[in-house]
N, C-alpha and C positions, 0 to 999 in steps of 0.2 A: 360291466365296465363302462360306466357312464363318463361322459366328457366332464372334465373338471371345470368348475365355474359355471355350470348350466343352471344354477338356482340363485342367480343374482350377481351383482357386481361386488365381489369380495375384494379384500385388501390386496391379494396377489394380482388380480386382474387390473386393479387401479395402478399398482406399482409398475406392472408391465406396460400399461398404456402411457404412463408418465415418462417412462424410459424411452419408449419409441418416439413420443412427441418431442422429447428433448433432442433426440438424434435426427429426426426427420419429421417436422410438423406436417408436411404435406402427406406423407405416407400413413400417418396415424388417423386421418380423417374418417376412413371407413370404419375402423374399430370404434372410434368415438361415436359415430352415428348409430351403429348397432347398439351400443350400450345405452345411448340416450333413448332410443326407441324402446329397448327392454324396460328401462326405468319408467318411461311414460306408460307403457302397457301395464306394468305392475301397479302403478298408481290408479289407472282406470279400473282395474280389477278390484282393487281395495275399495275404491269409491262405490263401485256397484254393490259389493258385499255389505258395506256400511249402510247403504241406502235400503237394503232388503230387510224387512222386519224379521226378527228372530223370535222363536217361541220361548226361548230361555237364553240367558247369557252364556256365551261359549266359555269353556274352561281354558286355562292357560295352554294346555297341551293341544286342544283343538285349534286355538288361535295360531300357535306356532306352526302347526301342520298346514293350516290354510295359507299362512304367509309363504311357507316353503313351496307349496303347490302353485300359488300364484306366480312366484318368482320363476319356477321351472317352466310354466306355460309361457311367460313373457319372454324368457331367453330362447325358448324353442322356436317361437314364431318371429322373433326379431331378426331383421336382416334379410327377409325374403324379398325376391324381386318385386318391384312395384310398391313396396311398403314405405312407411315413414322414414326409414333409414336412408333410402335413396334421396329423398328430398333434403334431409338434414346434411347428407354428404355433399350434395351440390351446393348448398348454402355455405358449408364450411370451406369447400374448395374455393368459392368466390372470395371468401374472407382471406384464405391463405394466399391468394394471388397478390394481395396488397402488402404482404409481409416481405421483408428483404430476404434474399437467399441465405441459407445457413452458412456460417463461416467454415471454410475448409480447415479441418484439423491439420496440424503439422504431420508430415510423413513419418510413419513409424519405421523402426528398424525391421528389415525383412526377417520373418520367422522361418525357422527350419521347415516346419510343416504347418501350413495354414489350415484350420479346421473348416469343413464344408459349411457353407452359409445356409441358413434356414430359408425356406421358400416364403417370400412375403405374401401376406394375406391378399386375396384378390377374388375375382369372379369364379364361380363354380366351373365354368368352361375352361378357364386357365388351369385350375387345380387338376381337372381330368386330363388335360393335355400334358401337363408336366409329369403326372404320375403314371400315365399309360404305359410307358416302357417298363417300369418296375412291376406293374400289375400283370403285364404280359409274361414277364419272367416267372412270376408267382403262379400264373396259370399253367405254364409248362411244368412246374414242379408239383402241382396239386391236381390238375385237371379241372379246377373250378374256373368258370369263365372270368376273364379279366374285368368285365363290367360288374360282376358280383363283388369282386374284391375291391374295385374302386368305390362301389356303393357303400361297402362297409367302412372303408377308410374315410369317406365323406361324412358318414353318420357319426363315427366316433370322434372325428376331429372338427366337425362343423365346417366341412369343405376347406380345411386347413386353417381356419380362423381361430379355432380353439385348441390348437396343438399344445400338448403338455410341455411346460417349460420349467426349468430349474428356478429356484428363488431369485437368482441373480439375472434372470431373463434369458439364459442360454437355452437354445432349443434342444429338445430330446429326440426329435425326428420320429417320435412314437405316434403314428397316425391311427393306430388300432387300439389304443388304451390297454395294452397288454401289461399286466401287473408284474412286478419283480418278485415272483414266487416260483415254485417248482425248481429250486436249486439254482436260480439265476445268480451268476457271479459277476455280471457286468455292472456298469454304472446305472444309477437309478435317480429318479426325481420324486420327491414327496410333495403331493399337492392335495388340496381339499377337493373332494369329489362327492357325488351323490350315489348312494347304494340303497337298494330296496330291501328292507328286512320285514318279512311277513307281509309284503305288498305295500309297505309304507316307506316313503323316501326319508333317508337320514343322511345328514352331512357328516363326513368323517375324513380323516387324513389317510391316504393310501400311497404306497410306493409303486411307481411305474418304471418299466424298463427305459433306458436311455441308450440311444445308438449314435454312431458317428456319421450316419447319412440316412437319407430316405431309402436308398437301395438296401442297406442293412436291415431297416425296419420291415420292408416287404419280404426279404429273405427269411427273417426270423418268424414272421407270420406264416409264411408258406411251410417252414419246417415244423411249426407247431401243429398245423393242420395235418401234415403228411405223417408225422411220427406219433402224435398223441392218440391213444386208443379211444379217447372220448369223442374225437372228431371223425372216427372211421366211418360211422354211419352218415355223417354229413357229406363226405366225399362220394359215397355210394349213391346218395339220393339227391345230389345237386343238379337234377335235370331241369328244374324250373326255379324261378325266383322264390316262389312261396315255399317250395320244398327246402331250398337252401336256408332261407331265413328261419323257418320253423325248426330245422335241424340244429342251427346255431343256438337257438334259445333252449331247446331241449338238452343240448350238450352243456348248458350252463355258461355260455360265453358272457352273458350279462345277467344282472339281477332284475332289470326292469321287466315287469310282467307284460308290457306292451312292446318288448324289443323286436319280436318277429315282425309285427305290423310296421313298425318304424323302419326296420331294415329293408323289408320288401318295398315299401314306398320310396325309399331313397334309391334303391337299385333300379326301380322302374324309371325314376327321374334321370338316372345316369344313362340308361338305355335310350330314353327319348332324346337326350342331349346328343348322344353319339349319332343317332339317326339324323338329327337335324344338321349335323356338321359332317356328314358323310363318313362317320366312324373315326374321325381324327381328333375328337374332343378328348 
């Protein structure tokens, strides 16, 4: 269950970024900075590969696989604290200060029921703070520590920055990249994502569950763990970070062969952030 858009800046991501920039130029700076850094890193990787002598010309299939792998690495490492994205974001923010404030739209007629707003992309600490109450509710339902659940949500959604969205930009609130399978009868969002087939990444369109709020997403995730026989062993063995991460990979939660290592690393990062903030992150 890979995060959509983690192998390059596709058309869907560009459209989403344009829409956000049109609504709020200042709020789009972080996403733009991360995408710029990912593109720069991808160009660096390509230049390094082009400069390396090859024993024989690469086939078309090898070239495409290498391009996809470079794009995945670039998107995975882009946006980390202290990276190029932070510098780009500061520079963009300085430029944004010189722009006039956006024109306020005319007031709309009050709706009978206003849909819940998506959480704006921000720092990992803010993501953990906002999602902690939902993770604690899921912990009570499953017995899995809230930090483990937060770590998985952070990995699958890129700390909320890569949340699955509908083609029109509406949020799905799906932070766990749970697919719309298994008799799912609710709303869904079709997006391009990365799946590993026989250990090799492939881009394909998948349908993911869509919820009405983040609370619903965490509730559905907890119900899946608690009720599905495939995750029974995970709940029994979730005594350590590594046991939980390994159990999720063995249960087939994701096709990435490195999923357990990535999940364990993100959970440890979550635990460290919670310790640094006194458990309130």
